[in-house]
C-alpha positions in Angstrom: -1.4 6.0 13.5 -0.9 10.1 14.1 -3.7 12.4 15.4 -5.3 15.1 12.8 -3.8 17.5 14.7 -0.4 16.1 13.7 -1.2 15.6 10.1 0.5 17.7 7.9 -1.4 21.7 7.2 -1.0 20.6 4.0 -3.2 17.9 1.9 -0.3 16.5 -0.3 1.9 15.7 2.3 -1.2 14.7 4.2 -0.8 12.3 1.4 2.8 11.5 1.0 3.5 11.0 4.8 0.3 8.4 4.9 2.0 6.5 1.5 5.0 8.2 -0.1 7.3 5.8 0.8 8.7 3.5 -2.6 7.3 0.0 -0.9 3.9 1.4 0.4 3.2 2.5 -3.1 3.8 -0.9 -4.5 1.9 -3.5 -1.4 -0.9 -0.9 -3.3 -0.2 -1.3 -6.3 -0.5 -4.8 -5.7 -3.7 -4.8 -3.0 -5.7 -3.0 -6.2 -5.7 -6.4 -8.4 -6.7 -8.5 -5.5 -6.0 -9.7 -1.8 -2.7 -11.0 -0.8 -0.5 -12.9 1.4 2.2 -12.6 3.3 4.5 -14.3 1.0 2.8 -13.6 -2.2 3.1 -9.8 -1.6 7.2 -9.9 -0.4 7.8 -12.6 -4.1 6.7 -9.5 -5.9 8.9 -6.7 -4.7 12.6 -7.7 -5.1 14.0 -5.7 -2.5 12.1 -5.6 -0.3 12.2 -7.0 3.4 10.4 -9.2 5.5 10.9 -6.0 8.6 10.1 -3.1 5.7 7.7 -5.3 4.8 5.8 -5.9 7.8 7.1 -1.8 9.5 4.6 -0.8 6.0 2.2 -3.9 6.4 1.2 -2.5 10.2 1.4 1.0 9.3 -1.0 0.7 6.6 -3.3 -1.1 8.8 -3.2 1.3 11.5 -4.2 4.5 9.4 -6.9 3.0 7.8 -5.9 1.8 3.8 -4.9 -2.1 4.8 -7.4 -4.6 6.4 -5.6 -8.1 7.7 -8.1 -10.4 7.5 -6.7 -13.6 10.3 -8.2 -17.2 9.0 -8.3 -19.1 11.8 -6.8 -22.7 10.5 -3.4 -24.6 10.9 -1.5 -23.1 9.6 -3.1 -19.6 10.5 -3.6 -18.0 7.1 -3.3 -14.1 6.8 -5.1 -12.2 3.7 -4.1 -8.8 3.7 -6.6 -6.1 0.6 -6.8 -2.4 0.9 -10.0 -1.4 3.0 -12.7 0.9 2.4 -10.4 4.0 2.7 -7.5 2.2 0.5 -9.5 1.8 -2.2 -10.6 5.3 -2.5 -5.9 6.0 -3.8 -7.3 3.9 -6.5 -7.8 6.7 -9.5 -4.6 8.1 -7.6 -2.6 5.0 -8.5 -4.1 4.4 -12.0 -2.8 8.2 -12.9 0.4 7.4 -11.5 0.3 3.7 -13.5 -1.3 5.7 -16.9 1.6 8.8 -16.1 4.6 7.0 -15.8 3.1 4.0 -19.0 2.8 7.6 -21.1 6.3 9.3 -20.1 8.1 5.8 -20.4 6.5 5.9 -24.5 7.2 9.8 -25.2 10.9 10.6 -23.3 12.4 7.3 -24.2 
């Protein structure tokens, strides 16, 4: 996690740095629906490796976007969900969804 001083000066660049990877955006898209377990997420993201999913979730957790909850069960159950901060991204992701839908309908 970068300190505020280490983040880019430009607010758009800051956002891109935090969530700009293809996988992070798709993880957030899923987490907007409900909490997910690791293997559930992996199955819905064709092409993502276990390492990339792990690294992305850890990075998003460190940045305060995702919350990881470990349930004291045998075997242990771990769920990921958007944090309060992550939830503030909902309108942005929804706008991206609307733009993508419009683009596909307009430019086909």
